[in-house]
N, CA, C and O atoms as CSV, one atom per row, in Angstrom:
chain,resi,resn,atom,element,x,y,z
A,1,MET,N,N,-22.256,52.529,87.834
A,1,MET,CA,C,-22.887,53.578,88.598
A,1,MET,C,C,-22.092,53.890,89.858
A,1,MET,O,O,-22.144,55.012,90.363
A,2,THR,N,N,-21.365,52.921,90.364
A,2,THR,CA,C,-20.616,53.168,91.594
A,2,THR,C,C,-19.450,54.120,91.355
A,2,THR,O,O,-19.081,54.884,92.247
A,3,TRP,N,N,-18.867,54.082,90.160
A,3,TRP,CA,C,-17.773,55.001,89.893
A,3,TRP,C,C,-18.269,56.437,89.883
A,3,TRP,O,O,-17.514,57.343,90.236
A,4,LEU,N,N,-19.527,56.674,89.487
A,4,LEU,CA,C,-20.107,58.011,89.500
A,4,LEU,C,C,-20.282,58.508,90.934
A,4,LEU,O,O,-20.048,59.683,91.215
A,5,LYS,N,N,-20.689,57.628,91.835
A,5,LYS,CA,C,-20.815,57.997,93.250
A,5,LYS,C,C,-19.447,58.364,93.835
A,5,LYS,O,O,-19.327,59.339,94.578
A,6,TRP,N,N,-18.423,57.586,93.498
A,6,TRP,CA,C,-17.077,57.879,94.002
A,6,TRP,C,C,-16.564,59.199,93.442
A,6,TRP,O,O,-15.897,59.950,94.154
A,7,LEU,N,N,-16.855,59.490,92.208
A,7,LEU,CA,C,-16.435,60.742,91.592
A,7,LEU,C,C,-17.115,61.928,92.270
A,7,LEU,O,O,-16.465,62.931,92.564
A,8,LEU,N,N,-18.420,61.817,92.518
A,8,LEU,CA,C,-19.138,62.893,93.206
A,8,LEU,C,C,-18.644,63.073,94.640
A,8,LEU,O,O,-18.530,64.201,95.119
A,9,ALA,N,N,-18.352,61.972,95.323
A,9,ALA,CA,C,-17.821,62.052,96.685
A,9,ALA,C,C,-16.442,62.717,96.684
A,9,ALA,O,O,-16.146,63.517,97.572
A,10,ALA,N,N,-15.609,62.404,95.717
A,10,ALA,CA,C,-14.282,63.007,95.629
A,10,ALA,C,C,-14.381,64.510,95.348
A,10,ALA,O,O,-13.644,65.301,95.937
A,11,ILE,N,N,-15.269,64.893,94.472
A,11,ILE,CA,C,-15.474,66.317,94.167
A,11,ILE,C,C,-15.988,67.060,95.401
A,11,ILE,O,O,-15.537,68.166,95.697
A,12,ALA,N,N,-16.928,66.448,96.117
A,12,ALA,CA,C,-17.446,67.065,97.338
A,12,ALA,C,C,-16.340,67.217,98.379
A,12,ALA,O,O,-16.270,68.239,99.062
A,13,LEU,N,N,-15.476,66.210,98.507
A,13,LEU,CA,C,-14.374,66.273,99.450
A,13,LEU,C,C,-13.396,67.390,99.087
A,13,LEU,O,O,-12.906,68.094,99.969
A,14,VAL,N,N,-13.112,67.554,97.805
A,14,VAL,CA,C,-12.217,68.628,97.356
A,14,VAL,C,C,-12.825,69.990,97.665
A,14,VAL,O,O,-12.122,70.890,98.124
A,15,VAL,N,N,-14.112,70.152,97.422
A,15,VAL,CA,C,-14.792,71.421,97.708
A,15,VAL,C,C,-14.740,71.731,99.206
A,15,VAL,O,O,-14.457,72.866,99.589
A,16,VAL,N,N,-15.005,70.746,100.048
A,16,VAL,CA,C,-14.974,70.955,101.507
A,16,VAL,C,C,-13.564,71.311,101.957
A,16,VAL,O,O,-13.393,72.209,102.781
A,17,LEU,N,N,-12.547,70.624,101.432
A,17,LEU,CA,C,-11.168,70.930,101.799
A,17,LEU,C,C,-10.763,72.336,101.358
A,17,LEU,O,O,-10.099,73.050,102.109
A,18,MET,N,N,-11.148,72.732,100.172
A,18,MET,CA,C,-10.838,74.087,99.697
A,18,MET,C,C,-11.502,75.137,100.578
A,18,MET,O,O,-10.878,76.142,100.918
A,19,PHE,N,N,-12.744,74.920,100.947
A,19,PHE,CA,C,-13.451,75.843,101.830
A,19,PHE,C,C,-12.753,75.929,103.188
A,19,PHE,O,O,-12.597,77.020,103.736
A,20,ALA,N,N,-12.337,74.794,103.728
A,20,ALA,CA,C,-11.649,74.775,105.020
A,20,ALA,C,C,-10.308,75.499,104.936
A,20,ALA,O,O,-9.945,76.212,105.872
A,21,ILE,N,N,-9.574,75.340,103.861
A,21,ILE,CA,C,-8.287,76.013,103.694
A,21,ILE,C,C,-8.478,77.522,103.608
A,21,ILE,O,O,-7.761,78.274,104.268
A,22,VAL,N,N,-9.424,77.967,102.815
A,22,VAL,CA,C,-9.677,79.403,102.678
A,22,VAL,C,C,-10.134,79.998,104.008
A,22,VAL,O,O,-9.685,81.083,104.378
A,23,ALA,N,N,-11.006,79.319,104.723
A,23,ALA,CA,C,-11.468,79.811,106.023
A,23,ALA,C,C,-10.318,79.843,107.027
A,23,ALA,O,O,-10.211,80.786,107.810
A,24,GLY,N,N,-9.474,78.843,107.013
A,24,GLY,CA,C,-8.322,78.809,107.912
A,24,GLY,C,C,-7.335,79.924,107.627
A,24,GLY,O,O,-6.806,80.531,108.558
A,25,LEU,N,N,-7.078,80.202,106.366
A,25,LEU,CA,C,-6.187,81.308,106.015
A,25,LEU,C,C,-6.778,82.647,106.431
A,25,LEU,O,O,-6.051,83.543,106.859
A,26,GLY,N,N,-8.059,82.782,106.311
A,26,GLY,CA,C,-8.712,84.022,106.734
A,26,GLY,C,C,-8.588,84.253,108.223
A,26,GLY,O,O,-8.396,85.389,108.659
A,27,LEU,N,N,-8.693,83.204,109.007
A,27,LEU,CA,C,-8.551,83.345,110.455
A,27,LEU,C,C,-7.114,83.629,110.858
A,27,LEU,O,O,-6.873,84.368,111.812
A,28,LEU,N,N,-6.152,83.048,110.137
A,28,LEU,CA,C,-4.759,83.266,110.478
A,28,LEU,C,C,-4.296,84.676,110.149
A,28,LEU,O,O,-3.472,85.232,110.877
A,29,THR,N,N,-4.799,85.270,109.077
A,29,THR,CA,C,-4.333,86.585,108.659
A,29,THR,C,C,-5.116,87.720,109.287
A,29,THR,O,O,-4.693,88.871,109.178
A,30,ALA,N,N,-6.239,87.453,109.941
A,30,ALA,CA,C,-7.017,88.521,110.561
A,30,ALA,C,C,-6.281,89.040,111.786
A,30,ALA,O,O,-5.933,88.275,112.685
A,31,ASP,N,N,-6.045,90.363,111.812
A,31,ASP,CA,C,-5.363,90.999,112.932
A,31,ASP,C,C,-6.327,91.993,113.545
A,31,ASP,O,O,-6.445,93.126,113.078
A,32,GLU,N,N,-7.012,91.568,114.588
A,32,GLU,CA,C,-8.040,92.402,115.187
A,32,GLU,C,C,-7.467,93.450,116.128
A,32,GLU,O,O,-8.182,94.380,116.502
A,33,GLU,N,N,-6.202,93.335,116.524
A,33,GLU,CA,C,-5.629,94.279,117.460
A,33,GLU,C,C,-5.157,95.554,116.783
A,33,GLU,O,O,-5.097,96.586,117.451
A,34,SER,N,N,-4.826,95.548,115.525
A,34,SER,CA,C,-4.373,96.761,114.865
A,34,SER,C,C,-5.379,97.154,113.790
A,34,SER,O,O,-5.720,96.374,112.900
A,35,GLN,N,N,-5.833,98.383,113.909
A,35,GLN,CA,C,-6.819,98.891,112.975
A,35,GLN,C,C,-6.334,100.219,112.434
A,35,GLN,O,O,-5.418,100.826,112.990
A,36,VAL,N,N,-6.946,100.673,111.350
A,36,VAL,CA,C,-6.589,101.940,110.733
A,36,VAL,C,C,-7.861,102.718,110.460
A,36,VAL,O,O,-8.849,102.166,109.976
A,37,ARG,N,N,-7.829,104.012,110.777
A,37,ARG,CA,C,-8.964,104.870,110.462
A,37,ARG,C,C,-8.438,106.151,109.830
A,37,ARG,O,O,-7.490,106.752,110.336
A,38,HIS,N,N,-9.052,106.573,108.722
A,38,HIS,CA,C,-8.698,107.797,108.018
A,38,HIS,C,C,-9.791,108.827,108.307
A,38,HIS,O,O,-10.969,108.585,108.041
A,39,ILE,N,N,-9.388,109.987,108.859
A,39,ILE,CA,C,-10.352,111.002,109.272
A,39,ILE,C,C,-10.024,112.301,108.550
A,39,ILE,O,O,-8.972,112.888,108.803
A,40,PRO,N,N,-10.899,112.768,107.656
A,40,PRO,CA,C,-10.645,114.040,106.980
A,40,PRO,C,C,-10.985,115.222,107.894
A,40,PRO,O,O,-12.057,115.262,108.499
A,41,VAL,N,N,-10.061,116.180,107.985
A,41,VAL,CA,C,-10.266,117.401,108.764
A,41,VAL,C,C,-9.721,118.548,107.929
A,41,VAL,O,O,-8.508,118.663,107.748
A,42,GLY,N,N,-10.599,119.392,107.422
A,42,GLY,CA,C,-10.158,120.489,106.567
A,42,GLY,C,C,-9.551,119.950,105.288
A,42,GLY,O,O,-10.154,119.124,104.603
A,43,GLN,N,N,-8.327,120.429,104.961
A,43,GLN,CA,C,-7.643,119.993,103.741
A,43,GLN,C,C,-6.795,118.753,103.962
A,43,GLN,O,O,-6.246,118.211,103.003
A,44,ARG,N,N,-6.675,118.297,105.183
A,44,ARG,CA,C,-5.801,117.173,105.487
A,44,ARG,C,C,-6.600,115.930,105.862
A,44,ARG,O,O,-7.795,115.998,106.148
A,45,THR,N,N,-5.912,114.805,105.854
A,45,THR,CA,C,-6.469,113.550,106.339
A,45,THR,C,C,-5.573,113.066,107.467
A,45,THR,O,O,-4.355,112.977,107.316
A,46,ILE,N,N,-6.191,112.756,108.592
A,46,ILE,CA,C,-5.453,112.218,109.725
A,46,ILE,C,C,-5.675,110.711,109.734
A,46,ILE,O,O,-6.814,110.245,109.766
A,47,THR,N,N,-4.587,109.955,109.708
A,47,THR,CA,C,-4.651,108.503,109.731
A,47,THR,C,C,-4.197,108.027,111.100
A,47,THR,O,O,-3.060,108.272,111.503
A,48,VAL,N,N,-5.078,107.350,111.808
A,48,VAL,CA,C,-4.735,106.778,113.106
A,48,VAL,C,C,-4.647,105.269,112.906
A,48,VAL,O,O,-5.600,104.642,112.443
A,49,SER,N,N,-3.489,104.683,113.259
A,49,SER,CA,C,-3.301,103.262,112.993
A,49,SER,C,C,-2.756,102.525,114.204
A,49,SER,O,O,-2.146,103.116,115.095
A,50,HIS,N,N,-2.989,101.229,114.214
A,50,HIS,CA,C,-2.527,100.284,115.225
A,50,HIS,C,C,-3.122,100.557,116.603
A,50,HIS,O,O,-2.495,100.255,117.618
A,51,TYR,N,N,-4.299,101.113,116.647
A,51,TYR,CA,C,-4.958,101.357,117.929
A,51,TYR,C,C,-5.790,100.141,118.315
A,51,TYR,O,O,-6.142,99.317,117.471
A,52,LYS,N,N,-6.098,100.046,119.608
A,52,LYS,CA,C,-6.951,98.959,120.077
A,52,LYS,C,C,-8.368,99.458,120.316
A,52,LYS,O,O,-9.332,98.735,120.065
A,53,SER,N,N,-8.500,100.696,120.804
A,53,SER,CA,C,-9.829,101.278,120.979
A,53,SER,C,C,-9.772,102.732,120.545
A,53,SER,O,O,-8.795,103.430,120.817
A,54,LEU,N,N,-10.817,103.186,119.871
A,54,LEU,CA,C,-10.852,104.549,119.354
A,54,LEU,C,C,-12.275,105.072,119.411
A,54,LEU,O,O,-13.219,104.378,119.032
A,55,THR,N,N,-12.423,106.305,119.888
A,55,THR,CA,C,-13.701,107.006,119.808
A,55,THR,C,C,-13.457,108.322,119.109
A,55,THR,O,O,-12.398,108.933,119.255
A,56,GLN,N,N,-14.442,108.752,118.350
A,56,GLN,CA,C,-14.323,109.966,117.557
A,56,GLN,C,C,-15.573,110.803,117.785
A,56,GLN,O,O,-16.692,110.319,117.614
A,57,ASP,N,N,-15.376,112.069,118.175
A,57,ASP,CA,C,-16.489,112.987,118.393
A,57,ASP,C,C,-16.255,114.237,117.571
A,57,ASP,O,O,-15.136,114.745,117.505
A,58,THR,N,N,-17.312,114.732,116.943
A,58,THR,CA,C,-17.229,115.968,116.188
A,58,THR,C,C,-17.445,117.139,117.128
A,58,THR,O,O,-18.394,117.153,117.912
A,59,THR,N,N,-16.550,118.133,117.043
A,59,THR,CA,C,-16.684,119.347,117.830
A,59,THR,C,C,-17.078,120.486,116.896
A,59,THR,O,O,-17.207,120.289,115.687
A,60,ALA,N,N,-17.269,121.686,117.464
A,60,ALA,CA,C,-17.702,122.824,116.666
A,60,ALA,C,C,-16.682,123.197,115.600
A,60,ALA,O,O,-17.064,123.628,114.512
A,61,ASP,N,N,-15.389,123.040,115.887
A,61,ASP,CA,C,-14.368,123.461,114.926
A,61,ASP,C,C,-13.494,122.331,114.399
A,61,ASP,O,O,-12.527,122.598,113.686
A,62,GLY,N,N,-13.796,121.103,114.720
A,62,GLY,CA,C,-12.971,120.000,114.231
A,62,GLY,C,C,-13.448,118.661,114.743
A,62,GLY,O,O,-14.636,118.344,114.693
A,63,VAL,N,N,-12.499,117.875,115.240
A,63,VAL,CA,C,-12.821,116.529,115.712
A,63,VAL,C,C,-11.949,116.204,116.924
A,63,VAL,O,O,-10.792,116.617,117.000
A,64,LYS,N,N,-12.519,115.462,117.865
A,64,LYS,CA,C,-11.797,114.976,119.029
A,64,LYS,C,C,-11.713,113.457,118.913
A,64,LYS,O,O,-12.730,112.776,118.779
A,65,ILE,N,N,-10.485,112.935,118.966
A,65,ILE,CA,C,-10.245,111.509,118.824
A,65,ILE,C,C,-9.573,111.023,120.104
A,65,ILE,O,O,-8.582,111.604,120.548
A,66,VAL,N,N,-10.103,109.976,120.687
A,66,VAL,CA,C,-9.476,109.351,121.845
A,66,VAL,C,C,-9.100,107.929,121.429
A,66,VAL,O,O,-9.964,107.091,121.171
A,67,ALA,N,N,-7.781,107.674,121.368
A,67,ALA,CA,C,-7.275,106.368,120.935
A,67,ALA,C,C,-6.335,105.826,121.993
A,67,ALA,O,O,-5.295,106.423,122.269
A,68,ASP,N,N,-6.691,104.708,122.582
A,68,ASP,CA,C,-5.868,104.029,123.586
A,68,ASP,C,C,-5.421,104.980,124.697
A,68,ASP,O,O,-4.276,104.913,125.143
A,69,GLY,N,N,-6.311,105.861,125.145
A,69,GLY,CA,C,-6.009,106.770,126.247
A,69,GLY,C,C,-5.368,108.079,125.825
A,69,GLY,O,O,-5.188,108.954,126.673
A,70,HIS,N,N,-5.016,108.257,124.572
A,70,HIS,CA,C,-4.442,109.499,124.070
A,70,HIS,C,C,-5.555,110.349,123.461
A,70,HIS,O,O,-6.432,109.829,122.770
A,71,THR,N,N,-5.518,111.662,123.720
A,71,THR,CA,C,-6.523,112.573,123.185
A,71,THR,C,C,-5.912,113.387,122.056
A,71,THR,O,O,-4.888,114.047,122.232
A,72,ILE,N,N,-6.551,113.331,120.899
A,72,ILE,CA,C,-6.102,114.067,119.715
A,72,ILE,C,C,-7.203,115.056,119.356
A,72,ILE,O,O,-8.329,114.663,119.049
A,73,MET,N,N,-6.867,116.351,119.399
A,73,MET,CA,C,-7.805,117.398,118.982
A,73,MET,C,C,-7.326,117.904,117.626
A,73,MET,O,O,-6.186,118.351,117.496
A,74,ALA,N,N,-8.182,117.837,116.629
A,74,ALA,CA,C,-7.795,118.248,115.284
A,74,ALA,C,C,-8.788,119.269,114.755
A,74,ALA,O,O,-9.997,119.037,114.761
A,75,THR,N,N,-8.269,120.396,114.298
A,75,THR,CA,C,-9.057,121.416,113.615
A,75,THR,C,C,-8.449,121.573,112.229
A,75,THR,O,O,-7.379,121.022,111.971
A,76,PRO,N,N,-9.093,122.303,111.335
A,76,PRO,CA,C,-8.494,122.490,110.014
A,76,PRO,C,C,-7.125,123.178,110.068
A,76,PRO,O,O,-6.332,123.032,109.137
A,77,ASP,N,N,-6.833,123.923,111.140
A,77,ASP,CA,C,-5.576,124.669,111.220
A,77,ASP,C,C,-4.516,124.036,112.103
A,77,ASP,O,O,-3.330,124.282,111.887
A,78,ALA,N,N,-4.895,123.222,113.099
A,78,ALA,CA,C,-3.918,122.718,114.064
A,78,ALA,C,C,-4.304,121.335,114.575
A,78,ALA,O,O,-5.458,120.915,114.492
A,79,ILE,N,N,-3.301,120.644,115.106
A,79,ILE,CA,C,-3.500,119.344,115.747
A,79,ILE,C,C,-2.791,119.395,117.096
A,79,ILE,O,O,-1.650,119.847,117.190
A,80,SER,N,N,-3.478,118.927,118.139
A,80,SER,CA,C,-2.815,118.779,119.431
A,80,SER,C,C,-3.007,117.347,119.903
A,80,SER,O,O,-4.089,116.772,119.781
A,81,ILE,N,N,-1.926,116.782,120.449
A,81,ILE,CA,C,-1.947,115.414,120.944
A,81,ILE,C,C,-1.630,115.471,122.430
A,81,ILE,O,O,-0.566,115.944,122.828
A,82,ASP,N,N,-2.554,114.988,123.244
A,82,ASP,CA,C,-2.421,115.007,124.703
A,82,ASP,C,C,-2.103,116.410,125.218
A,82,ASP,O,O,-1.290,116.573,126.129
A,83,GLY,N,N,-2.746,117.423,124.631
A,83,GLY,CA,C,-2.590,118.804,125.069
A,83,GLY,C,C,-1.392,119.531,124.492
A,83,GLY,O,O,-1.234,120.726,124.742
A,84,LYS,N,N,-0.538,118.856,123.729
A,84,LYS,CA,C,0.648,119.477,123.146
A,84,LYS,C,C,0.378,119.767,121.672
A,84,LYS,O,O,0.074,118.860,120.896
A,85,THR,N,N,0.493,121.054,121.293
A,85,THR,CA,C,0.253,121.447,119.912
A,85,THR,C,C,1.369,120.918,119.018
A,85,THR,O,O,2.551,121.058,119.332
A,86,GLN,N,N,0.981,120.313,117.909
A,86,GLN,CA,C,1.934,119.766,116.947
A,86,GLN,C,C,2.175,120.793,115.845
A,86,GLN,O,O,1.263,121.537,115.482
A,87,ASN,N,N,3.366,120.839,115.323
A,87,ASN,CA,C,3.743,121.811,114.309
A,87,ASN,C,C,3.669,121.169,112.921
A,87,ASN,O,O,4.694,120.831,112.330
A,88,PHE,N,N,2.441,121.003,112.407
A,88,PHE,CA,C,2.226,120.425,111.086
A,88,PHE,C,C,1.559,121.463,110.199
A,88,PHE,O,O,0.723,122.239,110.663
A,89,ASP,N,N,1.926,121.477,108.932
A,89,ASP,CA,C,1.295,122.357,107.958
A,89,ASP,C,C,-0.158,121.932,107.766
A,89,ASP,O,O,-0.422,120.737,107.637
A,90,PRO,N,N,-1.116,122.871,107.743
A,90,PRO,CA,C,-2.534,122.496,107.612
A,90,PRO,C,C,-2.895,121.779,106.316
A,90,PRO,O,O,-3.980,121.207,106.212
A,91,THR,N,N,-1.996,121.798,105.318
A,91,THR,CA,C,-2.305,121.121,104.054
A,91,THR,C,C,-1.690,119.731,103.970
A,91,THR,O,O,-1.935,119.011,103.002
A,92,GLN,N,N,-0.887,119.334,104.975
A,92,GLN,CA,C,-0.221,118.032,104.925
A,92,GLN,C,C,-1.016,116.980,105.686
A,92,GLN,O,O,-1.583,117.253,106.744
A,93,ASP,N,N,-1.048,115.783,105.133
A,93,ASP,CA,C,-1.683,114.656,105.800
A,93,ASP,C,C,-0.785,114.161,106.930
A,93,ASP,O,O,0.441,114.210,106.824
A,94,VAL,N,N,-1.400,113.686,108.009
A,94,VAL,CA,C,-0.663,113.269,109.193
A,94,VAL,C,C,-1.015,111.820,109.510
A,94,VAL,O,O,-2.179,111.425,109.441
A,95,GLU,N,N,0.004,111.030,109.859
A,95,GLU,CA,C,-0.206,109.651,110.295
A,95,GLU,C,C,0.182,109.551,111.760
A,95,GLU,O,O,1.289,109.930,112.145
A,96,ILE,N,N,-0.734,109.038,112.579
A,96,ILE,CA,C,-0.489,108.840,114.003
A,96,ILE,C,C,-0.517,107.337,114.254
A,96,ILE,O,O,-1.514,106.664,113.993
A,97,THR,N,N,0.604,106.825,114.769
A,97,THR,CA,C,0.742,105.400,115.007
A,97,THR,C,C,0.884,105.159,116.503
A,97,THR,O,O,1.646,105.847,117.182
A,98,ILE,N,N,0.152,104.185,117.005
A,98,ILE,CA,C,0.227,103.806,118.412
A,98,ILE,C,C,0.786,102.391,118.473
A,98,ILE,O,O,0.221,101.472,117.881
A,99,ASP,N,N,1.903,102.212,119.192
A,99,ASP,CA,C,2.496,100.875,119.256
A,99,ASP,C,C,1.872,100.061,120.385
A,99,ASP,O,O,0.989,100.546,121.093
A,100,GLU,N,N,2.328,98.833,120.549
A,100,GLU,CA,C,1.732,97.911,121.518
A,100,GLU,C,C,1.853,98.388,122.953
A,100,GLU,O,O,1.002,98.072,123.785
A,101,SER,N,N,2.919,99.159,123.259
A,101,SER,CA,C,3.096,99.648,124.630
A,101,SER,C,C,2.268,100.897,124.894
A,101,SER,O,O,2.218,101.362,126.032
A,102,GLY,N,N,1.616,101.454,123.871
A,102,GLY,CA,C,0.783,102.634,124.033
A,102,GLY,C,C,1.478,103.928,123.657
A,102,GLY,O,O,0.870,104.995,123.740
A,103,ALA,N,N,2.746,103.862,123.243
A,103,ALA,CA,C,3.470,105.059,122.827
A,103,ALA,C,C,2.935,105.538,121.483
A,103,ALA,O,O,2.609,104.736,120.606
A,104,MET,N,N,2.848,106.864,121.335
A,104,MET,CA,C,2.266,107.444,120.132
A,104,MET,C,C,3.338,108.182,119.349
A,104,MET,O,O,4.186,108.863,119.925
A,105,GLN,N,N,3.292,108.037,118.020
A,105,GLN,CA,C,4.217,108.740,117.133
A,105,GLN,C,C,3.406,109.384,116.028
A,105,GLN,O,O,2.588,108.724,115.387
A,106,ALA,N,N,3.630,110.685,115.799
A,106,ALA,CA,C,2.930,111.410,114.744
A,106,ALA,C,C,3.948,111.867,113.707
A,106,ALA,O,O,5.006,112.389,114.057
A,107,LYS,N,N,3.627,111.670,112.435
A,107,LYS,CA,C,4.525,112.111,111.374
A,107,LYS,C,C,3.711,112.568,110.178
A,107,LYS,O,O,2.567,112.156,109.986
A,108,VAL,N,N,4.324,113.425,109.384
A,108,VAL,CA,C,3.694,113.954,108.180
A,108,VAL,C,C,3.895,112.959,107.057
A,108,VAL,O,O,4.998,112.447,106.864
A,109,LEU,N,N,2.839,112.685,106.320
A,109,LEU,CA,C,2.944,111.820,105.150
A,109,LEU,C,C,3.435,112.662,103.990
A,109,LEU,O,O,2.953,113.775,103.784
A,110,SER,N,N,4.380,112.150,103.237
A,110,SER,CA,C,4.901,112.896,102.102
A,110,SER,C,C,3.856,112.933,101.006
A,110,SER,O,O,3.138,111.962,100.766
A,111,ALA,N,N,3.791,114.063,100.356
A,111,ALA,CA,C,2.820,114.228,99.273
A,111,ALA,C,C,3.291,113.462,98.054
A,111,ALA,O,O,4.464,113.529,97.686
A,112,ALA,N,N,2.390,112.743,97.433
A,112,ALA,CA,C,2.726,111.972,96.235
A,112,ALA,C,C,2.804,112.914,95.037
A,112,ALA,O,O,2.088,113.913,94.965
A,113,ALA,N,N,3.671,112.584,94.119
A,113,ALA,CA,C,3.771,113.375,92.903
A,113,ALA,C,C,2.489,113.218,92.100
A,113,ALA,O,O,1.952,112.115,92.007
A,114,PRO,N,N,1.984,114.320,91.511
A,114,PRO,CA,C,0.729,114.214,90.759
A,114,PRO,C,C,0.882,113.308,89.555
A,114,PRO,O,O,1.890,113.348,88.849
A,115,GLY,N,N,-0.128,112.495,89.335
A,115,GLY,CA,C,-0.132,111.587,88.208
A,115,GLY,C,C,-0.647,112.262,86.956
A,115,GLY,O,O,-1.068,113.417,87.016
A,116,PRO,N,N,-0.628,111.585,85.830
A,116,PRO,CA,C,-1.055,112.200,84.574
A,116,PRO,C,C,-2.542,112.514,84.538
A,116,PRO,O,O,-2.962,113.353,83.741
A,117,ASN,N,N,-3.352,111.872,85.371
A,117,ASN,CA,C,-4.785,112.132,85.361
A,117,ASN,C,C,-5.220,113.089,86.455
A,117,ASN,O,O,-6.411,113.380,86.565
A,118,ASP,N,N,-4.289,113.594,87.278
A,118,ASP,CA,C,-4.634,114.532,88.337
A,118,ASP,C,C,-4.990,115.887,87.748
A,118,ASP,O,O,-4.492,116.259,86.685
A,119,GLU,N,N,-5.849,116.622,88.435
A,119,GLU,CA,C,-6.298,117.923,87.945
A,119,GLU,C,C,-5.175,118.942,87.950
A,119,GLU,O,O,-5.138,119.807,87.075
A,120,ASP,N,N,-4.246,118.868,88.918
A,120,ASP,CA,C,-3.189,119.847,89.036
A,120,ASP,C,C,-1.995,119.546,88.139
A,120,ASP,O,O,-1.087,120.368,88.016
A,121,ALA,N,N,-1.991,118.379,87.516
A,121,ALA,CA,C,-0.854,117.992,86.691
A,121,ALA,C,C,-0.921,118.708,85.354
A,121,ALA,O,O,-2.011,118.964,84.844
A,122,PRO,N,N,0.242,119.037,84.773
A,122,PRO,CA,C,0.225,119.637,83.441
A,122,PRO,C,C,-0.327,118.659,82.422
A,122,PRO,O,O,-0.154,117.447,82.550
A,123,ALA,N,N,-0.982,119.188,81.425
A,123,ALA,CA,C,-1.689,118.350,80.473
A,123,ALA,C,C,-0.799,117.758,79.411
A,123,ALA,O,O,-1.258,116.913,78.643
A,124,GLY,N,N,0.439,118.158,79.331
A,124,GLY,CA,C,1.324,117.613,78.311
A,124,GLY,C,C,1.134,118.369,77.002
A,124,GLY,O,O,0.756,119.540,77.019
A,125,GLY,N,N,1.386,117.727,75.880
A,125,GLY,CA,C,1.302,118.406,74.599
A,125,GLY,C,C,-0.043,118.253,73.918
A,125,GLY,O,O,-0.272,118.904,72.899
A,126,ASP,N,N,-0.934,117.436,74.421
A,126,ASP,CA,C,-2.171,117.184,73.705
A,126,ASP,C,C,-3.354,117.892,74.342
A,126,ASP,O,O,-4.461,117.355,74.339
A,127,SER,N,N,-3.151,119.076,74.885
A,127,SER,CA,C,-4.241,119.817,75.502
A,127,SER,C,C,-4.892,120.725,74.479
A,127,SER,O,O,-4.213,121.296,73.626
A,128,ASP,N,N,-6.206,120.862,74.560
A,128,ASP,CA,C,-6.930,121.767,73.673
A,128,ASP,C,C,-6.928,123.182,74.184
A,128,ASP,O,O,-7.282,124.098,73.442
A,129,ALA,N,N,-6.545,123.396,75.419
A,129,ALA,CA,C,-6.553,124.737,76.006
A,129,ALA,C,C,-5.379,125.547,75.462
A,129,ALA,O,O,-4.295,125.013,75.222
A,130,SER,N,N,-5.613,126.828,75.276
A,130,SER,CA,C,-4.540,127.699,74.788
A,130,SER,C,C,-3.593,128.025,75.940
A,130,SER,O,O,-4.015,128.028,77.096
A,131,PRO,N,N,-2.345,128.294,75.652
A,131,PRO,CA,C,-1.385,128.598,76.711
A,131,PRO,C,C,-1.747,129.934,77.385
A,131,PRO,O,O,-2.356,130.801,76.756
A,132,PRO,N,N,-1.372,130.097,78.659
A,132,PRO,CA,C,-1.681,131.358,79.348
A,132,PRO,C,C,-0.910,132.504,78.726
A,132,PRO,O,O,0.219,132.328,78.268
A,133,GLN,N,N,-1.524,133.685,78.710
A,133,GLN,CA,C,-0.886,134.858,78.084
A,133,GLN,C,C,-0.581,135.906,79.103
A,133,GLN,O,O,-0.045,136.961,78.762
């Protein structure tokens, strides 16, 4: 009977150690200083990343985002960052990254090629629809 107690104690010890390892890895990989938020505005999505504090308010024609002291005004047609209008196409997604020193960089995300299951992709040879005339 004593060998059964030792076996149960060993199994319990393994379970506790596994739980401690998983919890420790979770704490080591958690990065609370950099966050990402995806905000849809019109046909585009604005991604704000690596910010420490962010507030988002809806306005009559778009959204006002304040991230780490920078003000981003986004409407379906235009984006302005700290009062400066950005020259982005209204259909392109934009990524705004804030680094540790507080500097902001905005760039257009490249559009991904449509996959075979996308609505805009050609159907290939096995479509039941007749060709356009």
